C-alpha positions in Angstrom: 182.3 69.5 191.0 178.8 68.0 191.7 179.0 64.6 193.6 176.0 62.5 193.9 176.1 60.8 197.3 174.0 57.9 196.0 176.6 57.5 193.3 179.6 57.8 196.0 177.9 54.9 197.9 178.6 52.5 195.1 182.4 52.7 196.1 182.2 53.4 200.1 179.9 52.6 202.7 178.5 55.9 203.8 176.9 55.6 207.2 176.7 59.4 208.0 174.4 62.0 207.1 175.3 64.5 204.3 176.1 67.1 206.7 178.7 65.0 208.7 180.1 63.7 205.3 180.6 67.3 203.9 182.4 68.4 207.3 184.7 65.3 207.2 185.6 65.9 203.8 186.2 69.8 204.3 188.1 69.0 207.5 190.3 66.6 205.5 191.2 69.3 202.9 188.3 68.9 200.2 186.0 72.1 200.5 182.5 71.5 200.4 180.9 74.7 199.0 177.0 73.5 199.4 174.8 70.9 199.9 171.9 70.4 197.4 168.9 68.6 198.6 167.4 67.6 195.2 164.0 66.3 196.7 163.3 69.5 198.7 159.7 70.4 198.4 158.8 67.2 196.4 156.1 64.5 197.7 153.4 62.2 196.1 155.1 61.5 193.0 154.4 57.9 191.6 154.9 56.3 188.4 151.8 55.5 186.4 150.9 54.0 183.1 148.5 55.7 180.6 145.7 53.1 179.6 143.7 55.4 177.5 143.8 58.8 175.7 140.7 60.8 174.8 140.3 64.2 173.2 139.0 66.8 175.2 135.6 67.9 174.4 135.9 71.5 174.9 139.6 72.3 174.3 141.6 71.2 171.1 145.2 71.2 172.9 144.0 69.2 175.9 143.6 65.3 176.1 142.2 63.3 178.9 144.4 60.2 180.2 143.3 57.4 182.2 146.2 56.6 184.4 147.0 53.5 186.3 148.9 54.3 189.5 149.1 51.0 190.9 146.6 51.6 193.5 143.8 52.9 191.5 142.9 54.5 188.0 143.0 58.4 188.0 141.7 60.7 185.4 144.1 63.4 184.5 143.9 66.4 181.9 147.1 67.3 180.3 148.5 69.5 177.2 151.7 67.3 177.0 152.5 67.1 173.3 154.4 63.8 173.7 151.8 61.7 175.4 151.0 58.1 174.1 149.1 55.0 175.4 151.3 52.6 177.3 153.8 55.1 178.5 154.9 54.9 182.0 155.1 58.5 183.4 155.7 60.9 186.2 152.2 61.2 188.3 151.7 64.0 190.7 148.5 62.8 192.6 146.1 65.0 194.4 148.1 66.4 197.4 151.2 66.0 195.9 154.0 68.9 196.0 156.2 70.4 193.6 159.3 72.9 194.0 158.0 76.3 194.9 155.1 75.1 197.2 152.9 74.3 194.7 150.3 71.6 195.7 148.2 69.5 193.3 144.3 69.7 193.8 141.4 68.5 191.8 141.2 71.0 189.0 138.3 71.7 186.5 139.6 72.0 182.9 136.6 73.4 180.9 134.1 70.9 182.3 136.4 68.0 182.9 138.0 67.5 186.4 141.8 66.5 186.6 142.9 64.3 189.7 146.7 64.9 189.3 149.2 66.1 186.8 151.6 64.5 184.4 155.1 65.9 185.2 158.2 67.1 183.1 161.8 66.8 184.5 161.7 70.7 184.8 158.5 70.6 187.0 160.5 68.5 189.6 163.4 71.0 189.5 165.8 69.5 187.0 168.3 72.1 185.1 167.1 72.4 181.6 170.8 71.6 180.5 170.5 68.1 181.8 167.3 66.9 180.6 167.3 64.7 177.6 166.4 66.5 174.3 163.4 64.5 173.7 161.9 65.5 177.0 162.7 69.1 177.0 159.3 70.1 175.9 157.1 67.4 177.4 156.6 65.0 180.0 159.4 62.5 180.9 158.7 58.8 180.0 160.4 55.9 181.8 161.8 52.9 180.2 159.0 50.4 178.8 158.3 47.7 181.7 159.1 50.0 184.5 156.7 49.2 187.4 153.8 51.5 188.2 153.0 52.8 191.6 156.8 53.4 192.5 158.1 56.3 194.3 159.6 58.5 191.7 161.9 60.4 194.1 163.7 57.1 194.5 163.5 55.9 191.0 165.1 59.2 189.8 167.6 59.2 192.4 166.3 62.4 194.0 166.4 60.9 197.4 170.1 61.4 197.7 171.8 64.8 198.3 174.5 66.4 195.9 177.6 67.9 197.5 179.0 70.9 195.2 182.8 70.6 195.8 185.6 73.0 195.0 188.7 70.8 193.5 192.0 72.8 193.5 193.9 72.4 190.3 196.9 70.4 191.7 194.2 67.4 192.4 192.9 66.5 189.2 192.3 62.8 190.4 189.6 64.4 192.8 187.6 65.3 189.5 185.9 62.1 189.7 183.6 60.1 191.8 186.3 57.4 192.5 188.7 60.2 193.5 186.3 61.6 196.0 185.5 58.2 197.2 189.2 57.8 197.9 188.9 61.1 199.9 185.8 59.9 201.7 187.3 56.5 202.4 190.3 58.2 204.1 188.1 60.6 206.1 185.6 57.9 207.3 188.3 55.2 207.6 186.3 52.8 205.4 187.3 50.4 202.7 187.1 51.4 199.0 185.2 49.4 196.4 187.1 49.7 193.0 184.9 49.7 190.0 184.6 46.4 188.1 186.4 45.8 185.0 185.6 42.1 184.7 184.4 41.1 181.5 182.4 37.9 181.0 182.8 37.1 177.3 184.6 38.3 174.3 184.3 37.6 170.7 186.5 37.8 167.6 189.9 39.6 167.4 190.5 43.5 167.4 192.6 43.0 164.3 189.7 41.8 162.4 188.2 45.4 162.9 191.1 48.0 163.6 194.4 47.4 161.9 196.7 49.3 163.7 197.1 52.2 166.3 200.4 54.5 166.1 201.5 57.6 167.9 203.9 60.1 166.0 203.9 62.9 168.5 205.6 63.3 171.9 202.5 65.2 173.0 200.8 61.9 173.4 202.2 59.5 176.3 199.8 56.7 175.9 196.9 55.4 173.6 194.8 52.3 174.8 192.0 51.2 172.3 189.5 48.3 172.3 186.3 47.5 169.8 182.8 47.1 170.6 180.5 45.1 167.9 176.8 44.4 167.7 176.2 47.9 169.1 172.6 48.7 169.8 172.1 52.5 170.0 169.4 53.5 172.5 168.6 55.1 175.7 171.0 54.2 178.6 169.4 52.7 181.9 167.7 54.7 184.6 170.3 54.5 187.0 173.0 55.7 184.6 170.9 58.6 183.3 170.2 59.7 187.1 174.0 59.7 187.8 174.7 61.7 184.9 172.0 64.1 185.3 173.0 64.6 189.2 176.8 65.6 188.1 175.3 68.0 185.3 175.5 65.9 182.4 172.7 65.3 179.9 171.9 61.7 178.9 172.2 61.2 175.0 172.3 57.5 174.1 174.0 54.5 175.7 177.4 54.6 174.1 177.7 58.5 174.5 176.5 58.0 178.1 179.0 55.3 179.0 181.8 57.2 177.8 180.6 60.5 179.9 179.9 57.9 182.7 183.3 56.7 182.9 184.8 60.3 182.5 182.8 61.4 185.6 183.6 58.0 187.5 187.3 57.7 186.9 188.2 61.4 185.8 189.6 60.4 182.5 187.8 61.6 179.1 187.2 59.0 176.7 186.0 59.1 173.2 184.0 56.6 170.8 184.5 56.4 167.2 182.1 54.8 164.7 184.4 52.3 163.0 182.6 52.5 159.7 183.8 56.2 159.4 187.4 55.2 160.1 189.2 55.4 156.7 191.8 52.7 156.4 190.7 51.2 159.9 193.7 52.8 161.5 194.3 55.4 164.2 197.4 57.7 164.1 198.1 60.3 166.8 199.9 63.1 165.2 200.6 67.0 165.2 198.3 68.9 162.9 199.3 70.6 159.7 199.7 74.5 159.6 196.3 75.9 158.2 194.4 72.5 158.4 190.8 72.9 158.7 188.6 70.5 160.7 185.0 70.4 161.4 184.2 69.5 165.0 181.4 67.7 166.7 179.5 71.2 167.3 179.6 71.8 163.4 182.1 74.5 163.6 185.1 74.5 161.2 188.5 74.9 163.1 191.9 76.0 161.8 194.5 74.1 163.1 198.3 74.6 163.6 201.3 72.4 164.2 201.0 73.1 167.8 197.8 71.2 168.0 197.6 67.4 168.6 195.1 65.5 166.4 193.6 62.0 166.2 193.7 60.8 162.4 192.6 57.8 160.3 194.3 56.7 157.1 193.2 59.8 155.3 192.8 62.6 157.7 191.9 64.3 161.0 189.1 62.7 162.9 189.3 64.6 166.2 191.2 67.3 168.2 193.0 65.3 170.8 191.8 66.0 174.3 189.4 68.7 173.1 186.6 67.4 170.7 185.9 64.6 168.2 184.9 65.1 164.7 181.4 65.4 163.0 182.1 62.7 160.6 183.2 59.9 163.2 180.7 60.5 165.9 178.4 57.7 167.1 175.0 57.6 165.3 171.9 55.5 165.6 173.2 53.4 162.7 176.5 52.8 164.3 177.5 49.0 164.8 180.9 48.8 165.6 182.5 51.3 168.0 186.3 52.0 168.7 187.1 53.2 172.3 189.9 55.6 173.0 191.6 55.9 176.3 194.6 58.1 176.0 196.8 60.5 178.1 197.8 63.7 176.1 200.2 66.6 177.3 198.4 68.9 179.5 200.2 72.1 178.2 199.4 71.1 174.7 195.9 70.6 175.3 195.4 73.8 177.3 197.2 75.7 174.5 194.9 74.1 171.9 191.8 74.9 173.9 192.5 78.6 174.7 193.7 79.4 171.2 190.4 77.8 169.7 188.2 79.4 172.4 187.0 75.8 172.9 187.1 74.6 176.5 185.3 71.1 177.0 184.9 68.7 180.1 187.7 66.9 178.2 190.1 69.6 177.8 189.6 71.0 181.5 190.6 67.6 182.7 193.6 66.7 180.4 195.0 70.1 180.8 195.6 69.5 184.6 197.8 66.4 183.9 196.1 62.8 184.1 197.6 59.6 185.2 198.5 57.6 182.1 197.8 54.3 183.9 194.0 55.3 183.9 193.8 54.9 180.1 193.6 51.3 180.2 191.3 51.0 183.1 188.9 53.5 181.6 188.4 51.6 178.6 188.1 48.2 180.2 185.4 50.0 182.4 183.5 51.2 179.4 183.7 47.6 177.9 182.3 46.2 181.2 179.6 48.8 181.2 178.6 48.2 177.8 178.4 44.3 178.4 176.5 44.8 181.5 173.8 47.1 179.9 173.5 45.1 176.8 174.6 47.8 174.6 177.2 45.8 172.6 179.4 43.0 172.7 183.4 43.2 173.4 185.9 42.1 171.0 188.9 40.4 172.2 192.3 42.2 172.2 193.4 45.5 172.7 195.9 48.1 171.1 198.3 49.7 173.8 201.0 52.0 172.7 202.7 53.1 175.9 206.8 53.4 175.4 207.6 56.1 178.2 205.8 54.3 181.1 205.4 56.2 184.4 208.4 55.3 186.8 207.5 54.5 190.3 207.9 57.3 192.6 209.3 57.2 196.2 209.4 59.8 199.0 211.0 59.5 202.3 209.4 61.2 205.4 211.3 61.6 208.4 209.0 61.1 211.6 210.5 63.8 213.8 210.3 66.3 210.9 206.8 65.6 210.4 206.1 66.3 214.3 208.1 69.4 214.2 206.4 71.0 211.3 203.0 70.1 212.4 203.7 71.0 215.9 201.9 67.9 217.1 203.3 64.7 218.8 201.6 62.3 216.1 202.9 58.7 216.6 204.8 56.9 213.8 201.8 54.5 213.7 199.2 57.0 213.1 201.1 58.4 210.2 201.5 55.0 208.6 197.7 54.6 209.0 196.8 58.1 207.4 199.2 57.5 204.7 198.1 54.0 203.8 194.5 55.3 204.0 195.5 57.5 200.9 196.7 54.4 199.1 200.3 54.8 199.5 202.6 51.8 200.3 204.6 52.5 203.2 207.6 50.8 204.5 209.0 51.6 208.1 212.5 52.2 208.2 212.5 53.2 211.9 213.0 56.9 212.1 211.6 57.4 208.5 209.0 56.2 206.4 209.6 55.4 202.8 206.5 55.8 200.7 205.5 54.5 197.1 203.2 57.1 195.6 200.4 55.9 193.5 200.4 57.1 189.9 197.2 59.1 190.3 198.7 61.4 192.9 201.0 63.4 190.7 200.6 66.3 193.3 203.1 64.4 196.0 206.6 65.0 195.0 208.5 66.0 198.3 208.7 65.4 201.9 206.5 68.4 202.8 203.7 67.0 200.6 203.4 64.1 202.8 203.5 66.1 205.9 200.7 68.0 204.5 198.7 64.7 204.0 199.3 63.8 207.5 198.4 66.9 208.7 195.0 67.1 206.8 194.1 63.6 207.9 194.9 64.3 211.6 192.7 67.4 211.2 193.8 71.0 210.9 191.4 71.8 213.4 193.1 69.7 215.9 196.4 71.2 215.7 196.9 73.7 218.6 199.1 76.8 218.5 202.7 75.8 219.8 206.0 77.7 219.9 207.9 77.7 216.8 210.8 75.1 217.3 213.2 76.9 214.8 215.5 79.7 215.6 213.9 83.0 215.1 215.2 85.2 212.3 214.7 88.7 211.7 212.6 89.2 208.6 212.9 92.3 206.4 211.8 93.6 203.1 214.2 93.3 200.0 216.0 96.6 199.4 214.0 97.7 196.5 210.9 97.5 198.4 212.3 99.5 201.2 213.1 102.2 198.6 209.6 102.1 197.1 208.1 102.3 200.6 210.1 105.4 201.2 209.3 106.9 197.8 205.5 106.2 198.3 205.5 107.8 201.8 207.4 111.0 200.4 204.9 111.4 197.6 202.1 110.5 199.6 202.8 113.5 201.8 202.8 115.5 198.8 199.2 114.6 198.1 199.9 111.9 195.3 197.6 109.0 195.1 199.0 105.6 193.9 197.3 103.7 191.0 197.7 100.4 189.6 197.0 99.9 185.8 197.2 96.9 183.2 200.4 95.8 182.0 199.1 95.5 178.4 197.9 98.3 176.3 196.7 99.1 172.8 199.5 99.9 170.1 197.5 103.2 169.4 198.8 104.5 172.8 202.4 105.1 171.0 200.3 107.1 168.4 198.4 109.0 170.8 201.8 110.0 172.9 203.2 111.2 169.7 206.3 108.7 170.2 208.3 108.8 166.9 208.1 105.9 164.6 211.6 104.6 165.0 211.6 105.2 168.9 212.8 101.7 170.6 209.6 102.2 172.8 207.4 100.9 169.8 209.2 97.9 169.4 206.8 95.9 172.1 205.9 92.5 173.0 202.8 91.4 171.3 200.1 89.1 173.2 199.6 86.2 171.2 195.9 85.6 172.5 194.9 89.2 173.5 191.6 90.1 174.9 191.1 92.6 172.3 193.1 95.1 170.2 193.0 97.5 173.4 195.2 95.0 175.2 197.2 93.4 172.4 200.7 94.4 173.4 202.9 94.8 176.7 203.8 98.2 177.7 207.1 99.8 177.1 206.0 103.3 179.0 203.6 104.1 181.9 202.9 107.4 180.5 199.8 106.3 178.5 198.3 104.3 181.5 198.5 107.5 183.6 197.4 109.9 181.2 194.2 107.5 180.8 193.5 107.9 184.4 194.0 111.6 184.5 191.5 111.5 181.5 188.8 109.3 183.3 189.1 111.4 186.4 188.6 114.8 184.5 185.4 113.2 182.6 184.1 112.4 186.1 184.3 116.2 187.0 187.4 115.6 189.5 189.0 119.3 189.7 192.4 118.0 190.6 194.4 115.1 190.9 197.8 114.0 191.7 198.9 110.5 191.1 201.8 108.0 190.6 202.5 104.3 189.9 205.8 102.0 190.3 205.2 99.3 187.8 207.0 97.2 185.1 207.5 97.9 181.6 208.6 95.1 179.0 211.2 94.6 176.5 211.7 92.3 173.4 215.3 91.5 174.9 215.2 88.1 176.3 216.7 87.0 179.7 218.6 83.7 180.2 215.4 81.8 180.3 214.2 83.2 177.0 211.7 85.4 178.6 211.1 89.2 177.8 213.0 91.4 180.3 211.1 93.7 182.6 212.1 97.1 183.9 210.9 99.1 186.8 209.5 102.6 186.2 208.1 105.3 188.4 205.5 107.6 186.7 204.1 110.7 188.2 201.4 113.0 186.9 199.2 116.1 188.2 196.7 118.6 187.1 194.5 121.4 189.0 196.1 123.7 191.1 199.5 122.7 191.2 202.3 123.3 188.5 205.4 122.3 187.0 207.6 123.6 189.9 205.4 121.8 192.4 205.9 118.6 190.5 209.6 119.2 190.5 209.8 119.9 194.2 207.7 116.6 194.8 210.1 114.5 192.7 213.2 116.4 194.8 211.7 115.3 198.0 211.1 111.9 196.9 214.6 111.3 195.8 216.1 112.9 199.1 213.8 110.5 201.0 215.9 107.7 199.8 219.3 109.2 200.3 219.8 110.7 196.7 221.1 114.3 196.5 223.3 114.2 193.7 220.7 114.9 190.9 220.5 117.9 188.2 218.3 119.0 185.8 218.6 120.1 182.2 216.3 121.8 179.7 214.6 119.3 177.2 213.2 120.7 174.0 213.1 117.4 171.6 210.7 115.1 173.5 207.5 115.2 171.6 205.3 114.1 174.4 206.2 117.3 176.5 205.8 121.0 175.8 209.1 122.1 174.2 209.3 125.1 176.3 208.2 123.3 179.5 210.0 120.1 179.9 213.6 119.0 181.6 215.6 115.9 182.0 216.9 114.8 185.2 220.1 113.1 186.0 221.8 111.1 188.9 225.3 112.2 188.6 226.0 111.3 184.9 223.1 108.9 184.5 219.8 109.9 182.9 217.2 109.2 185.3 214.0 110.5 183.2 212.2 113.3 181.7 209.1 115.3 182.9 207.1 118.6 182.2 203.8 119.8 180.9 202.2 117.4 178.3 202.1 118.4 174.9 198.8 120.2 173.9 198.3 117.7 170.9 198.9 114.8 173.3 196.4 116.1 175.6 193.8 116.4 172.7 194.6 112.7 172.0 194.0 111.9 175.6 190.9 114.2 175.9 192.7 116.2 178.8 192.0 119.6 179.6 193.8 122.2 181.2 197.6 121.9 181.9 199.0 118.7 183.0 202.5 117.7 184.4 203.6 114.3 184.0 207.2 112.4 184.1 208.5 109.0 183.7 211.5 107.8 185.7 214.0 104.8 185.8 213.1 103.3 189.3 215.8 100.8 189.0 218.4 103.6 188.9 216.8 105.1 192.0 217.1 101.9 193.7 220.8 101.6 192.7 221.9 105.1 194.0 219.6 105.0 197.1 221.3 105.2 200.3 219.8 103.7 203.6 222.3 105.3 206.0 221.7 108.8 207.1 224.5 110.9 208.5 223.8 113.5 211.1 225.3 116.7 211.7 225.3 118.8 214.9 223.5 121.8 214.5 225.6 124.8 213.7 227.2 127.1 216.5 227.8 129.9 214.3 225.7 132.2 212.4 224.9 132.6 208.3 226.0 135.5 206.4 223.3 136.3 203.7 223.6 138.1 200.5 221.1 138.7 197.8 222.1 139.0 194.0 220.2 140.1 190.9 221.5 139.5 187.5 220.5 139.8 184.0 221.2 136.9 181.7 219.8 135.6 178.4 216.7 133.6 178.5 218.2 130.4 177.6 220.4 130.2 180.6 219.0 128.0 183.2 219.0 128.3 187.0 221.0 125.3 187.4 224.0 126.7 185.5 224.1 129.7 188.0 223.7 127.5 190.8 226.6 125.3 189.7 228.9 128.5 189.1 227.9 129.6 192.6 228.7 126.4 194.2 231.9 126.0 192.5 233.4 129.3 193.4 231.9 129.7 196.8 233.4 126.1 197.8 232.3 124.6 201.3 231.3 127.9 202.8 228.1 128.2 200.5 225.2 126.5 202.6 222.3 127.2 200.2 221.3 128.8 196.9 217.6 129.9 196.6 216.0 131.7 193.8 213.2 134.1 194.8 212.4 136.0 191.9 212.6 135.7 187.9 211.5 138.7 185.9 211.0 139.5 182.1 209.5 142.7 181.1 209.6 146.2 180.0 212.5 146.9 182.2 214.7 144.2 180.8 215.8 144.0 177.1 214.2 141.6 174.9 215.8 138.0 175.1 217.1 138.8 178.5 215.8 138.1 182.0 216.5 138.9 185.8 217.0 136.3 188.4 217.2 137.2 191.9 218.5 134.6 194.3 219.8 134.3 198.0 223.2 133.1 199.2 223.8 131.7 202.6 227.3 131.4 203.9 228.2 129.6 206.9 231.4 128.0 208.8 231.0 125.3 211.2 234.3 126.4 212.8 233.9 130.0 213.3 232.2 133.1 212.6 232.5 134.2 208.8 233.9 138.0 208.5 232.3 140.1 205.9 235.7 140.4 204.2 235.5 136.6 203.6 232.1 136.6 202.3 232.6 139.5 200.1 235.6 137.7 198.5 233.4 134.9 197.8 230.7 137.2 196.1 233.3 138.8 194.0 234.5 135.6 192.7 231.0 134.3 192.0 230.2 137.6 190.1 233.2 137.4 188.2 232.4 133.8 186.8 228.9 134.6 186.0 230.0 137.7 184.2 232.6 135.8 182.3 231.0 132.4 181.6 227.3 133.4 181.2 227.7 136.9 180.0 225.7 138.0 183.1 225.3 141.7 184.4 224.6 142.9 187.7 221.1 144.5 188.0 220.6 148.0 189.1 
C-alpha cells in the first residue's frame, strides 16, 4: 500500500521525519518496505501562464510560447500538442533539474532560443498509470485561476514522501489512510483527527429520487445509500488529484474521484450510479441467475451464476457486487443525479466471484478480506461531505439503510499477569491500559484483569492472545529482552508417522535415493499414459474447479505419473542414472466428516541406469526393516498394465497388500518418453506406519557355530523363490537362521520350462552345537517337502 505522508498529516500531527516515522510504524508492527522521495532530483519548477503562442518559422511541429512565470516573461519553444493561450502550466526554468540528472539550459531550436521547458507529469517522474488521460500525451494544465510563480513541487504534493507499506491480510482496516493514521497515532502517542462528515445543507427528500432499496441475499450484510443532485461533472481539485496519484490511482472526474478518495481514505469501496439509468428507480441486492450475462465497466461480457451477488434495478443487473459496476449505469459527463452506494458484502462470496471471473479489482481485494459493516454509512456520508465541499453536487436529505443483523459488541478479557508472563516483561497495568486505549479499545479496569471493548473495525482481535500481541507491539518487540521460560518444560517429539517417514528416508538415502517433491494436481491424460484401465478406481478423481490449465486440472490418485515425469526430464537432460522417491498424498472422492475429499499417504520409488529390479527390491526391504517391519512377502504379478508382465511383483505385510513394483511396461515408457529399463513402485505408506515398530529387541551374539548346507534343485519356471523359502522355513523350524539364493540357471543343461535354483541354508542353535545328524534330518525333511509340493528334483 502506498501511503502519502502529506495525506496522513490531515489526520495525525506528524512531527518526525519520514525515516523516524517509518521506523516507528515498523517497530509497532506495520512493515514499511521503502520510502519514496518523489521530489528527488527536481528543482526550479514553477507555474507559468501562456500569454501568447506563435508558430515556429522553421519547424511545423514546434510553437513559440511567451510565458508569464510571475517574475518575468520567458520565451519557450515546445512541441506539446495541447498548448493553448491562457493555460497555467509547469515551467522548468533555465537551471531547473528533472529526474535522471537532466538540467535545463538555453537551447537553440532552429534559430529560436528556448529559455526553459514546458513539462508533462511523466517528465516529473509520475507513472503513466496515474496520469489523467487527457494529459498523457502532452503537458499538464492546472485549474483555471491557479496563481503563477508557485512552486510546482509543493503544488503537486511532491514535497512529501510516500511510504510503501506491507499490509497483512488480517488487517484490512490498515488498507486505508485513516487506518494507518490510527497506527501512527498509537506509535507517536498523538491524537487522531477524524474525517468530517458534517453536511451543511440538504435539499429535497431521497424518496423523490430513489424509491426503494432491498436486500434479497444473505451475502450482503448492509446497504446504505444517499443521493446527490445538481451534479456538475468536471475535474476534481488539485489536492484531491495529488492524493489519488500519490496512492497510485488515476484521477478521472470529480464524482469518480470522490468514491476512489473515500475508498483509499476509509478502506471501504464505494460505487456511484447515474440515477437516470436506474430502471424503476430502485436498487435490489440479490443472487445472480445461472447463465446470466452482464457487461461490466471494462466493456467485457461476463457470464454469471447463482453463486455471484449482483446489484440490480427494477429490470436487471447493473453491477457485480463488490467487484465492478456496469457499463450502462456508470457516471457520465451528462449525469445530473447520482446514487451513492456504501455496502458490506460477504468476503468469501466476493473472492469466489472475483477469482472465477478472473476479475480482481481494488474493490474486490478489500471486500474479500472482510470489512466493518459500520463503515458503510460513514463512507457515504463522507462522500456527500466531499461533494458539497468541492462544489460537485448538492446533497439530498434522507437515506436508505438496510441493516438487519447488526454487529454485536465484542468484549475480550485480558489477565494482567498472563500478559506479563507471555511477553516476559513486567509491564504495568497502567501501561497496558495506555497501549490498548491508543488503539481505540475501551478498557475497564477490574483489578487483576482488563475487560476491553473492541472497535468494530478490528475484526482481527478475538482472543486474549490477540490483546497481548497488541500490548507487545506497542511496547516494542525490540525492547523485549530474552528471559527464562516460566512454564514447565516438556519434551517435544515428532508424530509417529513423521518418525517413520524419517527412518524410511534415511534408509533410502543410504541406498542413493534422492527425495523429490511434485505437484498434487496432474493432467487427466496421466492415466492414459500409465495405461490404467478405464474402470480402474484410480481414474475416479477430484476435479479442480478453477485449474491453472488442463495439465493441472485433477487431484492425483497415484504418484507414479509424477515420478515418471521426473525420470523423463532427467533423461532429457542427459542424466545417466537416477534413484528417487517421494512420500506424498493422493486424493479420493470419498468425503470425510467435514465433507472434504480424503487423502491417502503413498510412497513411490523409481530408478534407472546401472541398478535393476533386484536392487530396487533390496532397497525396499531395507527401508521396511529400518522401521521394524520383517513380516513381508512377495508374489508375482502379471495383470498390472503399468508394469512388464514378467518383471513385476506385489508385496504384502502379513496378509495386507502394500503395493506393486517392477520394470515399467515398454509402452508406458514410450508414453513418458523414457529410454532404458526403469523400475518403479508405489506403496501404501499409511500401512507402513501402522505396522512399524519403534522398539528394537537385541539378542546376544551366538556362542555356537552355524552348520551350512548348499542345495540345488530343478523346478518349473513358474515356481517363485519365495515358495521355496517358505517350505524351507516351515520344515526347518527355529534352527534355520538364513536362506540365501546364490544361483538361478536356465539353459541347455536344463529341460525347457525348467530352472535350476541353488541356495544356501544356515542352521544354528543358541543353546548347543548342532550335530550333523540333526542338520541332515532337517535337510531331508526340506527336500521331501520340495519334491512333494513343488515337484522339485535334486540337481546332479
